[in-house]
N, C-alpha and C positions, 0 to 999 in steps of 0.2 A: 720760561724759567724766570725772566725778569719780573713778570707780573706776580709770580709766586713769591719771589723775594720781597717785592714791594708790599704785598699783602701781609707777609710775615712781619716785616719791619713795622708797618702801620699798626698791626695788632699788638706787637710787643710794646710799642710806644704807648698805646692806649692803656694796656694792662699795667705797665710800669708807672705811668702817671697816676692812674686811679689808685692803684695799690699803694704807691709811694705817698700820695697825699693823705690817704686814709691812715696809713701806719704812722706818718709824721704827726698828723693831728691827734691821733689816739695817744701816741707817746707823750706829746706835750701836755695833753689833757690829764693823763695819768700822773705825769711828773708834777704838774701844778696842783692836782688834787692831793698828792702825797705831801707836797710842801705845805699846803694849807693845813693839812692835818697836823703836821709838825708844828707850825706856827700856832695852831689852835691850842696845843698843849701848853705852849709858853704863855699865851694870853690867859688861859685858864689859871695858871699859877699866879699871874699878875693880879687877876681878880681875887684870888684867895688871899694874896698878900694884902690887898686893899681891905678885904674883909677883916683880916687880923688887925689892921691898923685902926679899925673903928673901935673906939673905947668909950666907956661911960664917963661923962664929964659933969661939971656942976649944973649945966643947963641941958643935960641929956646926952645924946650921942655927939661925939666929936672925932675928928680924924687926926691921928698922931702923925704929923708930917715927917717926923724923924724915921718912920718905918717905910716911907715910900721913896721911890727912886727920884733922883734929881732931874731926870729927863722930863718928868711931869711939871717941872717948874719953868722950863725954858719955852718961850713962845714958839709955836709951830715946830716943835722938836721932832714931831713924827710919832710921839707917844702921848696918848690922851686917855682920859677916863671921865665917866660921869656916874654918880651914885644917886639913885632915886630911892627915897623912903617917905614915910608919912609926913614929916615936917617940911619936905621940899626936895631940892636937888643940889648936889655939890658937883662942881666941874673942876677939872685940873687947870692950873694956871697956863699950861701950854696951849690951851684953846684960846687964850686971850679974850677977846670980846665976841668970839664966834660960838655958835651952839652946835654940839654934836648930837644929831638925832638919836633917840633911843631905839635900838633894834626892836622890830615888831615882836620877835619871839626869842626865847632863850636859845643859845647856841651860836654858831659861826654865821657871820653876815659880811658880804663884800660889796654891798650896793650903795655906798655913800662916798661923797667927795667933800673935801674940806679945804678952806683957805684960798687965797688968791692964786696960788700955784696949782690948784686943782689936785691936791693930794688924794689919791684913791685909798680909802680906809678899809682895812680888814679888821672887823670888830667881833668881839665875843661878849655875849650877855649871859650873866649867871644870876640866878635868883636864889637868895638865901634868907635865912631867918637868924637874926643876931640880936641878942639882948632884948628878946621879946618883941622885935619888930621885923616886918617883911622888908627886905632890902634887895634892890636890883642893881648890880654893878656891871657897867658896860666898859670894856677896855678895848682900845683900838690902836693900831699902828699903821704908819704909812706903807702901803703896798705898792706904790708907784715904781720904786726901783726894781722890784721883782717883776712887775709887768713889763717894764722896759727891757729887763734882761731876757724875758721870754720872747719879746719882739725881735731883739737882736739875734737870739738863738734861731728863730724862725727864718730870718733872712740868711744867716749863715747856713742853716740846714737846707734852705732852698737852693743856694748856690752850689753846695756840695752835691745835692740831689741832681741838679742839672748836669754837673760834670760827670757824675756817676752814670746818668742816663746816656750821655753822649758816648762814654766809654763802653757801656753795655751794648749800645747800638752798633758801635764799630766792631766789637768782638762778635756780636750776633751776626753781623753782615759777613764777616770772615768765616764764621762757623757754618752759616747757611750756605754760603757760596761753595765751600769745600764739600759740604754734605750733598749738595745738589749737582756737583760736578759729574758724578757717574750718570745721573739722569740726563744731563745735557749731552754727555758723550753718547748715550744710547739714542737720544733723539737725532743727533747728527748721523749716527750709523744707520738709523731707519731711513733718514732722508737719502743717504748714499745708496741704501738698498733699493729705494724707489727709483733712483737715478741710474741704477744698473752698475754701480761702482763696487758693489760687494754682494755676496750671496748669503752671508750669515752675520749675526752680531758677535762681537768678541765675547768669549766665555769668561774672561778674567774681569769680574765685576765684584763689588762688595756682596757679602753673604745675603744682605737684605734683597738685592736685585737678582740673585742667582736663579731662584725659581722662575721669575718672569722671563729672563733671558733664555733659560733652558726651554721654556714652553714656546717662546717665539721661534727659536731655532728649530725645535721639533716640528712646529707648524710649517715653517718654510721648507724643511726637508720633505715633509709629507706632501705639501702642495707641489713642489718640484717633481717628486716621484709620480704623483697622480697625473700631472700635466704631461710628463714624459710618456707614461704608459698610455694615456689617452691619444696622444699624437701618434705613437707607434701603432695603436690599434686602428686609428683612422687611416694611417698609411698602408697598413696591411689590408684593410677593407678596400681602399682604392686600387691597390695592386691586384687584389683578388677579383675585382669586378672588371678591371681593364681588359683582361684576356677574353672573358666571355663576350663582352661588348665588341671587341675587335673581331672575334669569330663571327658574330651576328652581322656586323657591318660587311665583312667579306662575303658572307653568304648572300646578303642583300644585293651585292654588286656582281654576284656570280652569274654564269650563263643559265643556271637552273631556273631563274625567274625572268628570263628574257621574254617569255611569252606573256608575262604579266607585268607590263611596264608600270601600270598604276600602283600595283601592290608593291613592286620593288621601290618605287619612289616614296610611297608613304612609309614603308618599313625603314628606309634609310633615314628619312626625316625624323621619324620618331626615335630611332636609335641615337641619332646625333643629338637630339634634344635631351635624351636621357643621359648621354655622356656629358654634355655641357652642364646640365643641371646637377648631376652627381659631382662633377669637379667643383662647381661653385659652392654647393652645400657643404662638401668636405672642407673646402677652404674656409668657409664661414665658421664651421664648427671648430676648426683649428684656431682661428683668430679669437673665438669667444673666450678662450682661456688666457688671452693676453700674453705678455712675455713672461718667461720664466724668471724667478728671482735672480737678480744679478745680470740680466741680459742687457746688452747694449751693442750698438753698431759703430765700429771704428772705421771712419771713412778712409783714413790713410791706409789701413790694412786691407780693406775689402774692395774698394773701388778699382784699384789697378787691375786686379784679377778679373773682375766683372767686365771692365772695358776691353781687356785683352781678349777674353773669350768671345765677346760680341764682334770684335774686329776680325777674328778668324772666321766666324760664321758668315759675316756679311761682306767679306772681301777687304783687301788692303787699300782699295781706292777710296774707302770711306773714312773721313776724318772724325774721330771720336775725341772730344775735348771735355774738360770739366772745370768748373769754377767753384771750388770748395775751399773754405778756410782750413789751413793746416791744423791738425790735432783735433778736429771736430768729432765729438762723440754724440750719437743720437740715442736717446733712451728708449729704444724699442728692440725687439728681438731680431737677431741677425738674419734668421731665415726669412722672416716676414719682410724685412726691408730689402733683402736680396730679391725676393719675388716681386715686390713692388717696383723697385728700380729696374729689375730685369725685364719685366713686362713693358714698362714705359720706354726703355731704351730699345728693346727689340722691335716694338711697334714703330718707333721713330726711324730705326735703321731700315725697315722695310720700305718706307716711303721717302726717305731722304735721297737727294741727288748726290751730294758729296760731303755733307757735314751734319753732325749731331752734337749738341752741346748740353751737358748736364750742369745744373747749378743748385747749390744748397747754401742757405744762409740763415743764421738765427735772427729772430725778430722779437719785438716786445711781447707778443702773445704766444710765441712758440718757434716754429721753424717753417721756412718756405722752401719748397723743392720745385724745380721746373726743368722741362726737357724741350729744347728747340730743335727743329729740323728744317732743312731748306727744300722740302718736298712740295707737293701741290696743295697741302693743307686740306681743310674741310670747310665748305661754305658755311657762313654764319647761321643760316637758317636750319642747317642739319646738325649743328653741334649739340643742342639740347637733346635731340633724338638719340645721338650716340650714347649719351650718359643717362637716358631715361630709365628709371627703375622698372625692371620686369620686361624690358624690350627684348625681342628675340634676335638671334644672330642674323637671321635672314632679313630682318628689318633694319639692320645697321649697315653703315658704310663698310664695304669690304676692306679688311685689313685693320680697321680700327675698333672692331667689336669686342671679341673675347678678351683680349689683353686689357683694354680699358675697363671692361666689366669687372675683371678680377681686381684691378687697381681701385676701382670705385668701392668695392666691398671692403678692401683693406682700409681705405681712408675713412669710410663711414664707421667701421669698427673702432677706429682710434679717435672718433669725434672730429675729424678734419673736414676740409672742403676741397673740392676739385673743380677746376674750370678749364675750358678749352678756349684759347685765345689765338690771336695772330702773332706769329713769331717775328722777331727782328731779323731772322734769317730768310724770311719770306714764306715759310711753311706754317706748321702748326706748333703752338706752344701749349703743353699740358702743365698747368700750374696747380700746385697742391699746397695748402696751408694746414699744418698740424699743430695742435695746441700742446703746450708743455704739460707734462704729467704733474698733477697736484701732489704736494708733499704732505 
């Protein structure tokens, strides 16, 4: 969400800066163009007044100075003119000893500077015919104060624009944060869903998110129902096949086949392999669906009952201890973890002399589980054989085979690792590392 807010803020800043500069520049240009058109009308009137001030004198054309403004008499007053006709050129006294260039064409022109102070002139040239002569009258005024005013206006406008930009960004940040808050809530709820802390998303969301949340909740409910029905079907299949297999095993051991010892041995071996393979494949199929939505294992709630049950099965003389942080929740299905820990502890209890210890601890990469016993252990050279993929029960060390095979399948289904080590109690340590679920 922070990256989305950052991209929105950056995009808004870019858009506002570009649009603001374009609008400000266009506004100033239009304003200046309008002002020049206004000043042009004044300059046109001045040129017409000068045209009227041209009268016929004894020696031809002459300028009646009584009809012109006194501003043309003061040096560098900011108001200037030049009159070009056949006999020569007349210039206003305000030009002093400087020359004002004649505009290249009739109309408005703002490309000249004049005087030591660098006055920027806005000039107007009008071409007329008076008293039988072609006359060109150029009138100019100092445009520098207007330009300076525009420059100050740009600076003030830039400052106001920056303040407005900061204000807009703050308001935009607040608006975007509030608008994205429901999405952030939904993201946190999905993370809680994957951690097993909830089974559905909250339905109270803005109307824009309502269809999405409804579809996700519908999919979760459908997935949970499908997994539940699949597990029930697998359980029913397992129960349905257990009885016929048990009957066949009892027949293989009955006296009817005493005369055929080889047949009875082969039949029993094949039926046991079928039973073990069926149990393993059913267990793998059940694990393939992973945990139901919202599933998790509460160590404080589940471990005491499991340890108590194993204690009753294996006798009171066996010490069952656990080293588990209080309040620890494991993000996996309760039934799967009960089967995993049940097989590990049951296997350890069968071989332990007097003590079995369970440990669970969170790590940087996930969780570590280990079970120690003080039994005879397994020789180092045979440990890999016990966990070898596809190894048969009769090839494994007695008592450590089927249970560890089921444990291995569960650990592999969760992407974990299992190792057989030497226990600090003197027997075997079964160590398991499980990765965290990715959110």
